N, C-alpha and C positions, 0 to 999 in steps of 0.2 A: 484568517482566510474567510472570504465572503461565502456564505452558504446559499444554496438555491432556495427560491421562495416556495412556500407551501400554499396550496389553494384551500380556501375555507369551505367547510361543509355546514349548510344551514340545518339546524336541528329543530327549529320551530319559529313561529312568528305570530304576532297579534296586532291588529289595528284597532285603536281605542279612540272613540269620539269622532268618528267619520260621519257625522250627520250633516246634511240629510241623505247623502248618497247611500248609506247603509243604515238599516234600522237597528242592528245589533253589532256587538263587537265581532270582528272577524278574527278567527283563531285557528291555527293548524299546528300540529306537531308532526315530526317526521315519522313515516311508516316505512315498512320494508318495500312497499310498492310505490307507484307514482303518486304524486300529489297533484290533484286536478282542480282547477278553478272553473266551474261550469257556469255559463251565463249566456246572455244575448246582447244585442245592441243597446248600449247606454246603461248597462247594469253594473259596470264598474270592474270588469275583468282587468283592463289596462291599469286602472288606479291601484288595484291590489298588487299586481306584478311590479309596478313602478315603486310602490310603497316598500316592498321587500328590498328592492335594489337601493332605494334611498336610505332605509333603516340601517342596512349593513355598511354601505360605502358612501352615502351622501349622494349629492347630485354630480353632474359632470362639469359644472362651472369652474371647479377648482383645478381641473386638468389642463395644464398649459401645453402650448405647441401642438394642439390637436384640432386641426381645421375641419375635419370631416364629421366629427360627432356633433349631435344636436346638444346645445348647451341648455341646461336647466338646473334649478335648485329647489329649495323649500317652497318658493312662491308658486311652483307648479300646482301645489295642492290647495292654494288659497281659493281657487274657483270651484273647488269640490267639497270644501268644508265650510260650514256656517262661520261667519265672523265671530260670533259669540263662543264658538267651540274651538277656535284656533289656538287659544292659549292653553287649553287643557288636553287637546288631542295629541296623540303621539303614536309612533310605530315602534314596536319592540321586536328585536330579532335575536335569537339564540344561535350561536355558531361555535365551531370548534376547529382547532388545528391539531389533528391527531388526538391525544388524550387530554389536551387543554381545552376546557369548556368556558365559554363567556356568553354574556348577554349585554345588550346595549339598547338604549332608547334615544330616539331623536324626536324633537318637537318641530313646530312649524313657524315659530317666531324667528328663529335663526336656524342654520343648518347644523350647528354644533351639537355634539353628543351631550344629552342632559342627564344621563344616568348610565352607570356601568357596573357590572357584577362579575366576579370571578367564581365560576362554578355555582354553588348554592350559597355563597357567602352573602352578607348584607349588601344592599345596593349602595354604590357611591353616588350621592345625589347632588354634590357640588359640580356644576357644569364644567368648571376649569379642571377639577381633579378627575372627573369622569373622562374628559377628553384626553388628558395626559395618560390615564390608565388604558384607554383604547389604543392610543398610539404606541404605548409600551407593549401591549399584547400583540399587535400585528408586527411589531419590530422583533421582539424576543421569541415569540412562538411561530410567527409566519415568515420571519427573515426579510420583511419589507423595509426598505431604506426610508420610505416616507409614506405619509397618508395618501399623497397623490399617486404613487406607484400602485398602492392597493386599490384605489378607486379606478385607475386605468385598467388593471387586470380584470376587475369585476365587470366593469361596464363594456369592455371590448371583447371579453372572452366568455364570462360566466352568465351574462345577461343579454338576451336577444330581445330588444324592445319592439314595439309596434312600428317604430320608424325604420327598422331594418337596416342598421349600419352593417354592411357586409364585410366581415373580416377576410373572407376568402379572396377578395379582389382589392383590398385596401393595402397597398404595398407598405406605406409608412406605419400603419397600425400593426401589420405583421412583423415588421422589423423591430418595432418597439416592444411588442409582446414577447417575441422570442428572445430578445436581448434581456428583458426583465426576468424571464424564466431561466436564463443562463447567465445571471449576473456574477457567477463565480468565475467567468471567463473575462468579462468586460463590463465596466460601469456604464449602464445605459444612459444615465443622466449626464455623465461626462461626454459621451459620444453625441448625445442630442445637443448639448451646449455648444460643442465644436461645430456641429452642422449649422446651428443658428448664427454663430459668429461668421461663418463663411458666407451665409446668405446676406448678412448685414454688410459685410465687406463688399460683396458683389453689388449690392444696391448702391452703396456709396460710390463705387467705381462707375456705375452706369450714370449716376447723377453728374459726376465729374465729366464723363464723356459727352453728355448733352451740353454741359456748360462750355466745353472746348469747342464744340460745333457752333455755339452761339457767338463766342468770342471771335472765332475765325470769320464768321459772317460779318461781324462788325469791322474787322480789319479789311475785308474785301470791299465793304461798302465805303470805307473812308477814302479810298483812292488818293492817297497822299502822293504828291509829286516829288517831295523831297524827303530824303532819309536823314534824320537827325543823328548826331553823334551817339545819342542815347540808344536810338534804334539800332545803329550799327553795332554798338556794344552788346545789346541784347541779342542781335542776330548772331554775333560771334559766340556769345555764351550758349545759345541754342545749338549752334553747329558743334561746339566743343562737347556739349552734353550728348548730342546725337552720336558723335564719334566714340565717346565713352561707352554709350549703350551698345553700339555695334561691336566694340572691342569685347565688352562683357559677354555679349551673345556668342561671339566666336570662341572666347575662352571657355564658356560653359559647355559648348558642344565638344570642344577638345577634351575637357575634363571628363565628360561622359564617355568619350571614346577610350581615354586612357584607363578609366576605372573598369571598363569592360575588358580591356587587354590585361589589366592587373588581375582580374578574377580568372581569366583564362590561364594566365601564367601560374597562378597559385594552384589551379586544378592540375595543370601539366606537371608542376613541380611535385605535387603530392603523388601523382601517378608514378613518376620515374623514381621517386624515393622508395616507394614500395618495391619496385623492380630491383633497385640496388640492394636493398636489404635482403631480398630473396636470393640474389646471386651471391651475396656474402655468406649466407647460411650454407648454400650449396658448395662454395669453395672451401669453407671450414670442414664440411663433411668429407670432401675429396682429400684434403690435407691429412685428416685423421686416418682415412682409409690407406693412403699412401704410406704413412708412417708405420701403421700396423703391418702392412704387406712387407715393407722392407725389414721390419723386425723379424717377421716369420722366416723370411729368406735367410737373414743373417743367422738365425738360430739353426736352421737346417744345415747351412754351410759349416757352422762351427760346433755342431753336435751339442747345443746348449740344453739347459734344463727342460724347457717346454717341449723341445723335439724328442728328448729322452722319454718324457712322460707319454707322448702320443705314439711313439714308435716301439718303445720297449716296456712301458708301464712303470718307469722308475720315478718315485716321488721326488719332487724338486726340493723338499725340505729335509727328509731323513735319509734318502738314497735307497730305501727298500723298495721292493717290487710290489706294486699294488694294482691288481687287475681291475677292481671296481673303479678306481680313480682313473685308470687309462680309458675304460669304457665311457665314463662320464665326460672326459676331455674330448674324446672322439665325437661323442654326440653333440657337444657344444660346437666343435669345429664344423661338423656337418651342417648345423643350423646357423652357421655364420655368426656365432656368438664367441665371446672371449673364452679361450681354451681353459683358463683357470677359474674365473668367477661366473661365467655364463651370461654376462651383460651383452647387449646387442652391439654388433659391429656394423660399420657401413657396408652396404650391399655391393656386390661385384659390379652392378650396373652403373655405379657412380661415374659421371662424366669425367673426362680427363681434366686434371687440374689446370693445365695450360690453357685449355679452351675456356674454362670458367673465368680464369684470371683475365683473359683477353676481353671477354664479354663484360666483366665487371669494370675493367678499365674504360671501355667505351661508354658504359652507362654513367660512370662517375664523371667523365668528361662532359657528357650531355647534361648531367645535373648541374655542373658548374656553369655551363653556358646559359642554362635557363635561369639559374640564380643571378647571374650577371645581368641578363635581360630584365629580370624582375626588379632588381635594385635600380636599374636605369629607369624603368617605368615609374617606380616610386619617387625617384628624384624629379622626373619630369612632372609628375602629378603634384608634388609639393610646390614646384615653381608655378604651375598653373593656378593652384589654389591661392598662393600668395598674391599673384597678380589679380585674381578675382577679388580678393579682399581689399586690395589697394584701390581698384576701380570702384567697388561698392562704397568705400569710404569717401572717395571723391564725389560720387553722386549723392551720398547721404548728406554731405556738407551743404548741399544746395536745397535740400528738401525741407518743407515746413513739417513740424511735428503734427501727426495726425493719429488720433486714437484708432485702434483696430476696428471698432464698431461704430464710429461716428457717422451719423446720417447727415449727408450734405445735400441741401436743397439748392436748386438753381439760383434762386434769388439771393442766397448767401454767397455763392461762389462767383457769380458774375456781378461785379461791383461797378456801378456807374461812376464815371469820372476817373477811373484808374486807367493808366496806360495799357491799352489792349495787348501790346506785344509782351509787356512784363507780366500781365495777368495770364496770358496764354502759356508762358514759360512755367509759371507757378503751377498752373493746372496740369500741364503735361507731366511735371515732376511728381505731383500728387498721384496722377493716374498710374505712372510707372511704379511708384512705391506700392500702391494698392495691388497692382498686378502681381508683383513679386510676393507680397504678403499672401495673396490668394493662392498662388502656386505652392508656397510653403505649407499653408494650412491644409490644402487639398492633399498634398503628399502625406502629411502626418495622419490625416483622417483615413486615407486609402490604406496606409500601413496598419492603422488600428483595425480597420475592417478586415483586411487580409489575415491578420493575426487571429482575429476572432473566428473567422471561417475555418482557418487551419486547426485551431484548438477545438472547434465544435465537432470536427471530424465526422464520425458516423453516428453521433448522438441522435440525429433526426431521422435515421433510417426507420426506427420504430414508428415515428409519426406518419411517415409515408405509407407504411404497411397498414396502420390503423385507419388512415383515411381511405385507402383503397377498399378496405373491408366495409366501412360505413357507407361510402358513396356507392359502391357496387350493390349493396343491399337495397338502397333506395332506387337507383336507376334500373336495376335488373340487367345491366350490361356493365362490362368492366370499365372502371373509372380510376384514374391515377392522378398523381401530382406531377406537373412539369415545373422546372425552374425557369423563371423569366428575369432578365436583367433590366433594371429601370432606375430612374431616380436622379435627383440633383441634390446637392452640389457634387456628389460622387455617385457612381453606379453601384447598386447593391441588388441582391437576388431576393425574389419573393416567389411564392408558389401559386399556381393557377391550375384549374382542373383540365383534364384531357380525357375525352371519351368519344367513342365512334371514330377514332383515328384523327381527331381534331383537337388542337389546343384551344382553350376558351379564354382569351386574354382579357375580355371585358364581361361584366354581368350581362350586357345586352346580347352576347353570343350564346346565351342560354335562355330557355323559356322562363317565365316568372316563377313557376314552381321549382324548376331545376335550380335556379340561382339561390332561392331561399333555403332549400333543403340541402344543397351542396355546401352552403355556408354553415348550416348546422352540422353537417358531417365533418367539415374542417375544424370547427370549434371543438367537437367531441374528440377528434384525433389529437388536437393540441392539448386538451385536458388529459387524455390518456398519457401523453408524453410527459406532461408536467407532474402527474401523480406517480408515474413509473409503476413499480411493483408494490407500492404501499397498500396495506390492507384497507385503510380508509380512503375512499375517494372524495370527490367534491360534489357540489350541487350545481346543476345547470338550470337556470330560470329562463323559460322560453315561452314567449307569446306565439303560439303555433299559427303559422300562416296557412291554415287549412282551406281558406276560401280560394286560394290559388291552385289547389291540388285537385288533380283528376281523380275520380273515384277509384280507378284501377290501381292507383299508387298508394292507397291508404294502408293496406297490409304491409307494403314495403317500408313505409315510414314507421309503422308500429314495430316492425322487426328491427329497424335501426335503433329506435329508442330502447327497446327491450335489451338489445345487445349492450348498449351503453350502461343500463342499470345492472346487468349481469357482471359488469366489471367494477362493482362496488361503488358506483356513483348513484346519487339520488337525482330526481327529476321533479321540477315544479312546472306544470304546463297549464295554459289556459285553453279553453275550447268552447265553442258554441253548442247550445243544446240542439242537437239535430240527429236524425237517424244516420247510422253508419259513420259516426264521427271518429276522429282519431282517439278522442278520450274514451269512447265506448269500447273500441277495439283494444286499446291499451289496458284498460281495466280488466277486460275479459282475458287478455293474454297473461296478465299478472295474477289472476285469481288463484291458480293452482299452487303458486309458490309464495306470492307476496300480497299483502293486504294493501289495497289502495286507500288514499285519503282524499275526500271530496268536499269541496265547498260549493254549496248549491245557492247561487245568487238569485234564483227564483223565489227563495224564502227570505233572503237578506237584503235584496236590492229594491229600488223603486221601479216598478213595472210601468211601462207605457200602456195606453189604452189598447193598442194592438196586441201587446203581450198579455194583457189581462184577459182579452177575449180568447186568446189561444192557449191560456194557461192549462186547461185540462189535457190538451195534447202534449204540451211541453212537460207537464208533470209525469205523464206516462213514459215519455222518453227518459226523463231523469230517473224514474223508478227502475226502468229497465237497466240503465247504466249502473245505478247504485246496487241493484240486485246482483250484478256481476261482481261487485266489490265484496 
């Protein structure tokens, strides 16, 4: 059985050899409170945050079928590190899945892991062996099926970069994320592969359709005055094909109607079978009651043993008079129990046997009629299916073999010099085959998705509750999640915010700050859902979009972040050095319970002339923030 994935927790990191952007090694270990990267414009906040993401999960270039995310890899850092330092520079990240602790290093010549370590064991420094050890760790301890799946979850859920890919409105990313988190229900990679195959089939069909239009235009332009025998033959063949297609369409509709009637008949048959069984039980009870009643009357009339027991107290076995036995028999008789042993007898209110037998006879007859109709439907359905198969075979005999995912370009399908009528027939046959393949694949994928949704059941109720809590804390007004149906090649559901009585279907339906922080609330809710009730949470790496934030909302954001950390998660955020920043409030809020961890880039980064002039004021702000820590 496939287990659900675990989210990693970052226990520490260090950036080594990042000259000239940083004057010293950047290092941080996890603390109880928030980890804050303090800086200003051009001081390297984004470089640090992206290096953490790169160190643990690599870049995003390896993630396939992901059109919305910004693609980058190790080369992103080449413009930030001296050429002479590229070979020796690396980023190291320590992380854990529950009680399993690991560390890895990535350099910048390639994206591959260059060293790996289990707990406090020696480093594995062979790049190939280190990479294998990393893949094994995320597979066995984190339950990830591939390195790509791990990278997708980290970059789409656990890391909010400066470029702001919004999971809260990205339907495809939501679908993939939730399927990966629920891979015990459905294989996300199989589902995604089938979606891609359908898109490729649809693309091939559209190319064929364009080619058909071009050939038809050629035929119209030719204006031939005579019809050759070959054309007549082709025309006849096309007519036969059209007739077969029409027959097949009619049979398919008939089959669907018969299948619907068959389901109704089965349901009706099941219902009447229950009624027949109930009437049988009632008739058996009535027969038992009648037999016992007749026996009692017979005994009374013939002065038999049981009558002697109740009327005179004479024991049926020895013939002596036993008062206590008579009292017991009378009590049994009064309670409608067997006079001798005290077992229950049918009640007096049992319906007449003749009435029950009449009702039972009617129901059995109705049951036989329904069974006869059902068998007749099955026979008709088998005939229709057989005819469908025969016509499909006749049509298949005409078709060219075409791979499911073959890309067909117009210059390939419209061949100069070929008889246009013959070419048109071939193209129409190919188009029909692709249409049927698409219909079949869509049905299969729709069934897969419906089964996934059914098995998912109420799992996501907790996610919705958690989101409502986070989002409402930020907005100060109630905010919930609505389901929205969208997507091709099949329709699927995704979640969008609703507040002030309005659904927000697009990011543009919210203000800049609302869309950024509602996305953070959604990510946190998904993280809560993925971690469940586990004691160890995960780490959210967030480049805080505080420049878009109204001053009056800062406390709300801090409250949202603090609630997240109170649920056993850790937080790494970036913040500008400024009065009343999110970082300052967050550090102050955490002071009483948790120790904050701060990287001060005013001391580690390359300051601009403007920043050098303002450094005394900036230092005072940093000291105030660090004093809170």
